[in-house]
N, C-alpha and C positions, 0 to 999 in steps of 0.2 A: 468476617471469614476467619476461621481458625487456621493458624499457620504453625506447623511443627518446627521444632528446632529453634535456631537463633535468627531466622529470617523474619523480619517484622511485616505486619500488614500496613498498607496505607490506612491512615485514620479515616473513619467515615466522615469526619468534619472537613476533610480535604475537598470533598465534592462541593463546589461553590456555584454550579449552574447546571440545570437540566432544561433542555429546550427541544421543541419539535414534537409532532404527533402525527398519527396516521391521517392521510387524506390526499386528494388530488389537487387541492388548492395551492396557491403560491405559498411557499414557506413550509409546506407539509411534505411528508415522505410516504412512499410505499416501498418498504424494504430497501433502504439505501445500501449501496454495494461498494462504494469507494469514496475516498476523501483525500484531498491534498490541500496544501496551504502555500500562499505566496509570501513575498517579502514584506507585505503590508498586513500580514496576519488575516488575510481574507481566506475563508474556507470555501472550497469548491467540492460539492457533493453530488454524486449521480445516484439515482434510485432506479427501481425496476420499471418506471415509466419512460426511461430514457432522458429525463430532464437533468440538466446540470444547473444546480442552483448555487448562487454565490452569497455568502453571509459574512458579516463581520464576526469578530471573535466572541461577541455577546449574543449571537444568534439572530441578528436583524438581517432580513433579506435585502440584498443590494440589487441583484439582477438575476436573470435566468435565461436559458435557451434549451433547445431540444436537439439531441443527436439526429442525424438525417434519416437513419433506418433503424427500426426496432422490431420488425415482424419476426425475424429469426432469433432475436435475443438482445440483451442490453449490455452496455459496457460493465466490466468488473475491475477496471483499474484506471487511476488518474495520477498524473504527476505534473509538477510545475517545472518548467524550463525557464530560467532567468534570461534576461536580455544578454548578459555576459556569456551565457552558454550557447546562445543561438547564433547561427551563422549570419542571419540577416539583422541581428540586433533587436529583434522583437521578442518580448517575453511571451510564452505560450503555455497552454494547458495541453498536455499529451494524453490522449484517450486510448485505452486498450478497447477497441471496438470488437469485443470478444468473438461474437458469432458472425462477424463479417471478415474475419481473418486478416485484420489490418490494425495499424495505428493511424489515427487521425489527429489533427492538431487545430486548436483554436487560439485566437488572440484572447487576452484576458477579458475582453468585452463580449466575446462569443461569436466572432466572425470565423467561419471555417476557412482554413488555409489549405486549399486543395494541393498546392505544390509540396506540402510537407508530409503528405500521406506516404506510408510505407506498407507494402503488401496489398492484400485484397483478393488473393488467390489461395484457395485451400490446397495444401500439399506439403511435401517433405523436402523439397529442393530449397536451396538458399533463396531467401526473399519470399518464400511461400510459408504459410502458417497453418497450424491447427487452431485451437481456440486460444486467442491471445489473452494473457492474464494481466500484464503490466508493461509499461514502457517508461524508461528513465534516461536522462541525459547526463553525461559526465561534463567536466568543466571545459573540455575541448569541443563539445557539441556532438560527440558520438552518441548514438542511440542504442540502448540495449533493450531487447524485447523478449519477454518470456511467453511461453505457450505450454498448454497441457493437452491431454488426451493422447493422440497418436504420436506426439513428438516429445513432449517434456524436455524441452531444450531452451537455451538462450541464444539469440542471434545478435551480433553486433553489426552496426551500420555506421559509416562515416557521416560527417555533417551534411553531405549531399544525398544521403539515403542509399549509398552503395554498400552492398554486402561486404563485410570484412572477415568474419569468422563465426563459428558456432561451437557450442559444447553442451554436454549433458547427455540426454537420452533417458528413457524410462528405466528406473531401477532404484535399488536401495544402496548401491555401492557409493563410496565417496565420489563426489562430482556428478552423480546422477540425480535425477529429480522425479518426483511424482507430484505434479502440479506446483511449479514454482510461482506462487501466487503474488508475491510482492517483492519489488526490487528497490534498494536504496543504495546510493553511492556517496562516499565521503573519503577524502584523502587517498584516492586511487584504490579503494577497497569497495567491492560490490557485495552487499549483504542480500541474501536470498531467503525468503520465507518459504522453505521447501515443505509446503503445507501437509501433503498427505504422507510424507515421510516423518512428519512431526519433529522437525528440526530446523535449525538455521545453519546455512553454509555461507562461508565468506571466501571471496576470491580476490587475488592480486591482479589488478588491471594493468600493471606495468609490463607484463609479459605478453608476447605476441598473441597467444591464446590464453585468456585468463586462467590462472592456476589456483588450485585450492589452497587456502590458508589453514582453515580449521572448520570443525563442525561443533555446534552447540546443541545439546538437548537429546531428545529421543522420546518415544511415545510414553504417555502416562499422565497421571494427575498430580504427581509429586512436585516439589519445588525443583526447578531446573529442568523439568520435563514439559512436554507440550502435547496438546491434543488439538490438531488443526490450527497451527499458527497462521493466521491469514494476513497479518500486517505487522510492520515494525516501524519505529521512528527513533532517530538518534537524538541524544541529549547533549547539552553543551559540555558536560563533564566526561565525554567519550563513552558514556553508558548508552544503553538502548532499552526501550520499552517495547514489549511484544504483546499483541492481543491475540487471544485464542478463541476460535469460533465455538468449539465444543466444551472447553473448560469454563467458558464464560468469565474470563478473568484477564487481568493484565499482570505481566511479570516485568520487573525492572532488573537489569543486569548491569554490572560495572563493565569497564572496557576489556576485562579479561574473561568475561563470560560467567562471573560468579553472581548468583542471585543476591539481590539487595532487598527487594520487597515484592509483595503481591497485593492485588486488590480485586474485588469483584465478588462473583458468586451468581448463580442462576436466580432470576426473578424479575419483577417489574418495578420494584421500589428504587428510588434514587440510591446509587451505590451498587445496584445489581444490574446484570446484563442478560440479554437474550440473543445469542448467536451474533456477537459483534464481528464486523468485517474490517473496520478501519481505525487508524490512530495517527494523530499528528501532534507535534509539540510546537507551541508558538514562541515568539520572541521573549515572552515573559516566563517561559519555562512551564506553562500550563499545558496539561495533556487533554486533548479533545478525543473522545472515543465515539466511534460510530456504532451505536447500540441498535443494530439493524432491525431485528424482529420486535423491538420496542419502538421502532420508527422515530428515533430521537438521537440527540447528541448529549453526552455528559462531559463536563469539564472539571478537572481536579488539578491540584498542585502536587508536584513531586515532593516526596519527603526530603528533608535536608540530609 
């Protein structure tokens, strides 16, 4: 991929593994829509069949299960909640059960935890949802749930699932959203992939209602711009990698929001992407990209 200016591209040789292909069989995918990673570098991936499949970092299938309802639609968000973040001390996978207006939770082995469900009713009141995009836990066990369509907001719940506050609303002004697709928390900062506004927004979680810190990006194909950023992941050096659904690429930024590198381009060859939806970084600093319409995962190393 040609990159203007002084921002380098990821070297093609950095791609060290490509795995997965189209199919309904175990270990195969049909347009995977979300991915998360646990403390043991196990990848949890949900596709448009409603299956959640668990793989090791080399793409070997470990186990799988299926979400309970799929007629109305399938989940579009997954997040890992560690045992330290969980009120009951049980590590969980939080699932944005998008078209059923709720967050559901599973043990890492795939047992549904009915008591952890939040929502389930369509609406605009606290605790009701439009289409849920993602759900994430902070270190205290509070849950933040994003939604799009009629609401475009984020709701916060305490560890018992009780409503605390909400913010956002549909729009382009700072603090508003148009499809807040992905949420990530680190050091009391919530990062939001504000997908259809083509930007990243960051919020301070230490205030009673989270307050806006800054905004990165804007619509476009240039370096530092975005075209439907659907997911992001934080790096050990305080930087972030962002995957763009329509630009078919990854951008890496430093902790101040300055572009560091880009990678990708549209296509089906290794090192190319077709409408990617998800991204995670493992404990070895390797980036795993959910190359959705190629029905696969690609793994690469971050540049030094």
